[in-house]
N, CA, C and O atoms as a MOPAC input file, in Angstrom:
PM7 MOZYME 1SCF
protein

 N    248.67400 1   191.44400 1   170.72400 1
 C    247.73000 1   190.41100 1   170.34000 1
 C    246.71700 1   190.14000 1   171.43600 1
 O    245.61500 1   189.67500 1   171.14700 1
 N    247.04000 1   190.40000 1   172.61200 1
 C    246.14000 1   190.13700 1   173.72100 1
 C    244.82000 1   190.88700 1   173.57700 1
 O    243.76700 1   190.30800 1   173.84700 1
 N    244.83500 1   192.15300 1   173.16300 1
 C    243.55400 1   192.84300 1   172.98400 1
 C    242.65600 1   192.17900 1   171.94700 1
 O    241.43500 1   192.24200 1   172.09200 1
 N    243.18500 1   191.56000 1   170.93200 1
 C    242.38300 1   190.88800 1   169.91800 1
 C    241.66400 1   189.68600 1   170.51600 1
 O    240.49600 1   189.43900 1   170.21700 1
 N    242.36800 1   188.94200 1   171.36300 1
 C    241.73800 1   187.79500 1   172.01200 1
 C    240.65100 1   188.25700 1   172.97700 1
 O    239.57600 1   187.66300 1   173.06300 1
 N    240.95300 1   189.31400 1   173.68700 1
 C    239.97800 1   189.84600 1   174.62900 1
 C    238.75000 1   190.32300 1   173.87200 1
 O    237.62600 1   190.10700 1   174.32400 1
 N    238.93600 1   190.93800 1   172.77900 1
 C    237.83400 1   191.42800 1   171.97100 1
 C    236.98100 1   190.26200 1   171.46000 1
 O    235.75300 1   190.33700 1   171.47900 1
 N    237.62000 1   189.20600 1   171.01200 1
 C    236.90100 1   188.04000 1   170.52000 1
 C    236.10900 1   187.39000 1   171.64800 1
 O    234.95400 1   187.00300 1   171.46700 1
 N    236.73300 1   187.27500 1   172.80000 1
 C    236.04700 1   186.68600 1   173.95000 1
 C    234.86100 1   187.54600 1   174.36900 1
 O    233.79200 1   187.02800 1   174.69200 1
 N    235.05300 1   188.84700 1   174.36000 1
 C    233.94200 1   189.73900 1   174.70900 1
 C    232.80600 1   189.62100 1   173.71000 1
 O    231.63600 1   189.65600 1   174.08900 1
 N    233.14600 1   189.48200 1   172.43500 1
 C    232.12700 1   189.32600 1   171.40300 1
 C    231.34400 1   188.03300 1   171.61100 1
 O    230.11900 1   188.01400 1   171.49400 1
 N    232.05100 1   186.96800 1   171.91700 1
 C    231.38700 1   185.68300 1   172.14700 1
 C    230.49500 1   185.76000 1   173.38200 1
 O    229.37500 1   185.24900 1   173.37900 1
 N    230.99800 1   186.40400 1   174.43900 1
 C    230.20300 1   186.55600 1   175.65500 1
 C    228.95200 1   187.37600 1   175.37300 1
 O    227.86400 1   187.03100 1   175.83200 1
 N    229.10200 1   188.44600 1   174.62900 1
 C    227.96200 1   189.28800 1   174.28500 1
 C    226.95000 1   188.50900 1   173.43900 1
 O    225.74200 1   188.65800 1   173.62500 1
 N    227.43300 1   187.69100 1   172.52400 1
 C    226.54900 1   186.89600 1   171.67900 1
 C    225.78000 1   185.87500 1   172.52100 1
 O    224.59000 1   185.64800 1   172.30600 1
 N    226.47400 1   185.26800 1   173.47500 1
 C    225.82400 1   184.29300 1   174.35800 1
 C    224.75600 1   184.99100 1   175.20000 1
 O    223.65900 1   184.46000 1   175.37600 1
 N    225.06900 1   186.16700 1   175.71500 1
 C    224.09900 1   186.91300 1   176.52600 1
 C    222.88000 1   187.30300 1   175.69400 1
 O    221.75000 1   187.22300 1   176.17600 1
 N    223.10000 1   187.72300 1   174.45200 1
 C    221.97100 1   188.07000 1   173.58500 1
 C    221.09300 1   186.84800 1   173.33900 1
 O    219.86500 1   186.93100 1   173.36600 1
 N    221.74600 1   185.71500 1   173.09800 1
 C    221.00000 1   184.48600 1   172.84400 1
 C    220.21400 1   184.06900 1   174.09200 1
 O    219.06200 1   183.64800 1   173.98400 1
 N    220.82200 1   184.18200 1   175.26300 1
 C    220.14000 1   183.85500 1   176.51100 1
 C    218.93600 1   184.76300 1   176.72900 1
 O    217.86600 1   184.30300 1   177.13000 1
 N    219.11700 1   186.06200 1   176.46100 1
 C    218.01100 1   186.99900 1   176.61300 1
 C    216.87600 1   186.67500 1   175.64800 1
 O    215.70400 1   186.75200 1   176.01700 1
 N    217.21500 1   186.31800 1   174.43400 1
 C    216.21300 1   185.95400 1   173.44500 1
 C    215.45300 1   184.71100 1   173.89300 1
 O    214.22400 1   184.66900 1   173.82300 1
 N    216.18000 1   183.70500 1   174.35000 1
 C    215.53700 1   182.48000 1   174.82400 1
 C    214.64800 1   182.76800 1   176.03000 1
 O    213.54900 1   182.22500 1   176.14300 1
 N    215.12600 1   183.62400 1   176.93000 1
 C    214.35200 1   183.96600 1   178.11700 1
 C    213.04500 1   184.65900 1   177.72200 1
 O    211.98800 1   184.35000 1   178.27200 1
 N    213.11600 1   185.58700 1   176.78000 1
 C    211.89600 1   186.28000 1   176.35600 1
 C    210.94700 1   185.33000 1   175.63800 1
 O    209.73000 1   185.44100 1   175.78300 1
 N    211.49800 1   184.39600 1   174.86300 1
 C    210.64600 1   183.41300 1   174.19900 1
 C    209.95400 1   182.51400 1   175.22400 1
 O    208.77300 1   182.19900 1   175.08200 1
 N    210.69400 1   182.10300 1   176.25900 1
 C    210.10700 1   181.27800 1   177.31700 1
 C    208.99800 1   182.04000 1   178.03300 1
 O    207.92700 1   181.49200 1   178.29700 1
 N    209.25900 1   183.29900 1   178.34200 1
 C    208.26200 1   184.11100 1   179.03600 1
 C    207.01900 1   184.29800 1   178.17100 1
 O    205.89600 1   184.26600 1   178.67400 1
 N    207.22200 1   184.49100 1   176.88500 1
 C    206.09600 1   184.65000 1   175.97000 1
 C    205.27700 1   183.35800 1   175.91700 1
 O    204.04700 1   183.40100 1   175.95800 1
 N    205.95000 1   182.22200 1   175.82700 1
 C    205.25500 1   180.93600 1   175.79500 1
 C    204.49400 1   180.71000 1   177.10400 1
 O    203.36800 1   180.21100 1   177.09200 1
 N    205.10400 1   181.07600 1   178.22100 1
 C    204.44300 1   180.93600 1   179.51400 1
 C    203.18900 1   181.80600 1   179.57400 1
 O    202.14400 1   181.35300 1   180.04000 1
 N    203.28400 1   183.04200 1   179.11000 1
 C    202.12600 1   183.93600 1   179.10100 1
 C    201.01000 1   183.37800 1   178.21600 1
 O    199.83300 1   183.46400 1   178.56600 1
 N    201.38200 1   182.80800 1   177.07600 1
 C    200.37900 1   182.21800 1   176.18300 1
 C    199.69000 1   181.03300 1   176.84900 1
 O    198.47200 1   180.88800 1   176.74800 1
 N    200.46600 1   180.18000 1   177.53300 1
 C    199.87300 1   179.03900 1   178.23800 1
 C    198.95200 1   179.50400 1   179.35000 1
 O    197.87900 1   178.93700 1   179.55400 1
 N    199.37400 1   180.54300 1   180.07300 1
 C    198.54400 1   181.06100 1   181.15900 1
 C    197.24400 1   181.65800 1   180.60800 1
 O    196.18100 1   181.48500 1   181.20300 1
 N    197.32800 1   182.34800 1   179.49400 1
 C    196.13500 1   182.92400 1   178.88000 1
 C    195.18400 1   181.81800 1   178.41800 1
 O    193.97100 1   181.92100 1   178.60200 1
 N    195.73400 1   180.77400 1   177.82600 1
 C    194.91000 1   179.65200 1   177.38600 1
 C    194.25500 1   178.97200 1   178.58200 1
 O    193.07200 1   178.63600 1   178.53200 1
 N    195.01200 1   178.76700 1   179.65800 1
 C    194.45200 1   178.15800 1   180.85800 1
 C    193.32300 1   179.00000 1   181.43000 1
 O    192.29100 1   178.47100 1   181.84200 1
 N    193.52000 1   180.30300 1   181.45400 1
 C    192.48100 1   181.19500 1   181.97100 1
 C    191.23100 1   181.12500 1   181.09600 1
 O    190.11100 1   181.11100 1   181.60800 1
 N    191.42100 1   181.08200 1   179.79100 1
 C    190.28500 1   180.99700 1   178.87100 1
 C    189.53200 1   179.68700 1   179.07100 1
 O    188.30400 1   179.67300 1   179.14400 1
 N    190.27600 1   178.58700 1   179.16000 1
 C    189.64100 1   177.28100 1   179.34700 1
 C    188.93800 1   177.20000 1   180.69900 1
 O    187.86300 1   176.61100 1   180.80500 1
 N    189.53700 1   177.78700 1   181.73000 1
 C    188.92000 1   177.81000 1   183.05300 1
 C    187.59700 1   178.57200 1   183.00500 1
 O    186.60000 1   178.13900 1   183.58400 1
 N    187.59600 1   179.71200 1   182.31000 1
 C    186.38000 1   180.51200 1   182.17900 1
 C    185.29700 1   179.73600 1   181.44800 1
 O    184.13600 1   179.74400 1   181.85900 1
 N    185.67300 1   179.06900 1   180.36900 1
 C    184.70300 1   178.26500 1   179.62400 1
 C    184.15400 1   177.12300 1   180.46800 1
 O    182.95800 1   176.83300 1   180.43000 1
 N    185.03300 1   176.47600 1   181.23000 1
 C    184.59600 1   175.36200 1   182.07800 1
 C    183.61800 1   175.84000 1   183.14000 1
 O    182.59500 1   175.19900 1   183.38100 1
 N    183.93300 1   176.97000 1   183.77900 1
 C    183.04700 1   177.49500 1   184.81400 1
 C    181.70200 1   177.91700 1   184.23400 1
 O    180.66400 1   177.72500 1   184.86600 1
 N    181.71700 1   178.48700 1   183.04000 1
 C    180.46400 1   178.87100 1   182.39100 1
 C    179.62900 1   177.63600 1   182.06900 1
 O    178.41100 1   177.64300 1   182.24600 1
 N    180.27700 1   176.58700 1   181.60000 1
 C    179.55800 1   175.34500 1   181.28800 1
 C    178.98700 1   174.72500 1   182.55500 1
 O    177.85100 1   174.25200 1   182.55700 1
 N    179.76700 1   174.72500 1   183.63200 1
 C    179.26200 1   174.17800 1   184.88700 1
 C    178.05700 1   174.96600 1   185.38500 1
 O    177.09600 1   174.37700 1   185.88000 1
 N    178.09600 1   176.28200 1   185.26100 1
 C    176.96900 1   177.11500 1   185.68300 1
 C    175.73900 1   176.81000 1   184.83200 1
 O    174.62700 1   176.72300 1   185.35200 1
 N    175.93800 1   176.64900 1   183.53100 1
 C    174.81900 1   176.31800 1   182.64400 1
 C    174.26000 1   174.93400 1   182.97900 1
 O    173.04400 1   174.73900 1   182.96600 1
 N    175.13100 1   173.98200 1   183.27500 1
 C    174.68500 1   172.63900 1   183.64200 1
 C    173.86400 1   172.66800 1   184.92700 1
 O    172.86900 1   171.95400 1   185.04700 1
 N    174.27700 1   173.48500 1   185.87800 1
 C    173.54400 1   173.59600 1   187.14000 1
 C    172.15500 1   174.16700 1   186.88800 1
 O    171.17100 1   173.68400 1   187.45000 1
 N    172.07000 1   175.19800 1   186.04000 1
 C    170.76700 1   175.79300 1   185.72400 1
 C    169.85100 1   174.76900 1   185.06900 1
 O    168.66900 1   174.68800 1   185.40000 1
 N    170.39000 1   173.98900 1   184.14400 1
 C    169.59200 1   172.97200 1   183.46200 1
 C    169.13600 1   171.92000 1   184.46700 1
 O    167.98000 1   171.49900 1   184.43300 1
 N    170.01400 1   171.49400 1   185.35100 1
 C    169.66400 1   170.49000 1   186.35000 1
 C    168.57500 1   171.01800 1   187.28600 1
 O    167.65600 1   170.28200 1   187.64500 1
 N    168.67500 1   172.28100 1   187.67700 1
 C    167.64800 1   172.86900 1   188.54000 1
 C    166.30800 1   172.94400 1   187.81100 1
 O    165.25900 1   172.69300 1   188.40400 1
 N    166.34600 1   173.28800 1   186.53500 1
 C    165.11600 1   173.37400 1   185.74800 1
 C    164.46300 1   171.99800 1   185.63200 1
 O    163.24900 1   171.86600 1   185.78500 1
 N    165.26600 1   170.98300 1   185.36200 1
 C    164.74600 1   169.61800 1   185.23600 1
 C    164.16200 1   169.17000 1   186.57100 1
 O    163.09200 1   168.56200 1   186.60500 1
 N    164.84700 1   169.46100 1   187.66100 1
 C    164.34700 1   169.07000 1   188.97900 1
 C    163.03800 1   169.78100 1   189.29300 1
 O    162.13000 1   169.18200 1   189.86900 1
 N    162.93200 1   171.05100 1   188.92100 1
 C    161.69500 1   171.79600 1   189.15400 1
 C    160.54700 1   171.21100 1   188.33000 1
 O    159.42100 1   171.10400 1   188.81600 1
 N    160.83300 1   170.83600 1   187.08800 1
 C    159.80400 1   170.23200 1   186.24500 1
 C    159.36000 1   168.89500 1   186.81000 1
 O    158.16700 1   168.59300 1   186.80500 1
 N    160.28100 1   168.09800 1   187.29100 1
 C    159.92900 1   166.80900 1   187.88800 1
 C    159.07000 1   167.00700 1   189.12400 1
 O    158.09400 1   166.28700 1   189.33500 1
 N    159.43600 1   167.98400 1   189.93700 1
 C    158.65300 1   168.25600 1   191.14000 1
 C    157.25000 1   168.72600 1   190.76400 1
 O    156.26700 1   168.33400 1   191.39200 1
 N    157.16700 1   169.56200 1   189.74200 1
 C    155.86500 1   170.05900 1   189.29100 1
 C    155.02500 1   168.90000 1   188.74300 1
 O    153.83400 1   168.80500 1   189.04000 1
 N    155.63500 1   168.02900 1   187.95300 1
 C    154.91700 1   166.87700 1   187.41100 1
 C    154.46900 1   165.93900 1   188.52500 1
 O    153.38300 1   165.36400 1   188.45700 1
 N    155.28600 1   165.78500 1   189.52700 1
 C    154.94400 1   164.91300 1   190.65000 1
 C    153.74500 1   165.47900 1   191.40600 1
 O    152.86700 1   164.72700 1   191.82800 1
 N    153.70500 1   166.80400 1   191.57900 1
 C    152.57700 1   167.43800 1   192.25300 1
 C    151.30500 1   167.25500 1   191.43700 1
 O    150.24000 1   167.00400 1   192.00100 1
 N    151.40200 1   167.37600 1   190.13000 1
 C    150.23600 1   167.20400 1   189.26600 1
 C    149.69100 1   165.78900 1   189.36900 1
 O    148.47700 1   165.58800 1   189.38500 1
 N    150.56900 1   164.82300 1   189.43500 1
 C    150.13700 1   163.43000 1   189.52100 1
 C    149.47200 1   163.14600 1   190.85100 1
 O    148.50600 1   162.38400 1   190.90000 1
 N    149.95300 1   163.73200 1   191.92200 1
 C    149.38600 1   163.47100 1   193.23900 1
 C    148.08700 1   164.22000 1   193.47800 1
 O    147.33400 1   163.83900 1   194.37400 1
 N    147.78600 1   165.27200 1   192.71400 1
 C    146.57900 1   166.06300 1   192.92900 1
 C    145.41600 1   165.60400 1   192.05900 1
 O    144.39200 1   166.28700 1   192.01200 1
 N    145.53500 1   164.48300 1   191.37500 1
 C    144.42700 1   164.00200 1   190.55000 1
 C    143.26700 1   163.60400 1   191.44200 1
 O    143.46300 1   162.96000 1   192.47200 1
 N    142.05800 1   163.98400 1   191.05000 1
 C    140.88900 1   163.58600 1   191.85500 1
 C    140.62400 1   162.09400 1   191.68900 1
 O    140.91200 1   161.50700 1   190.64600 1
 N    140.07500 1   161.50200 1   192.73100 1
 C    139.81600 1   160.04800 1   192.70200 1
 C    138.38700 1   159.77300 1   192.41400 1
 O    137.98200 1   158.61200 1   192.35000 1

């Protein structure tokens, strides 16, 4: 009878190991998905910041140009 108990215990251990491996792979997959999303959001944020800087520089250049036009009016 001892081999039957050993077999049952081995089966349970194997089932637990399979379940642990499955959970581990699911965790790793979820982590990879979160990292990919973070990278995507970071890229979008940096692109938006770069676009905002360009717009701010353009506005500043226009203001400077308008200021020069106002100061060069003949009296």
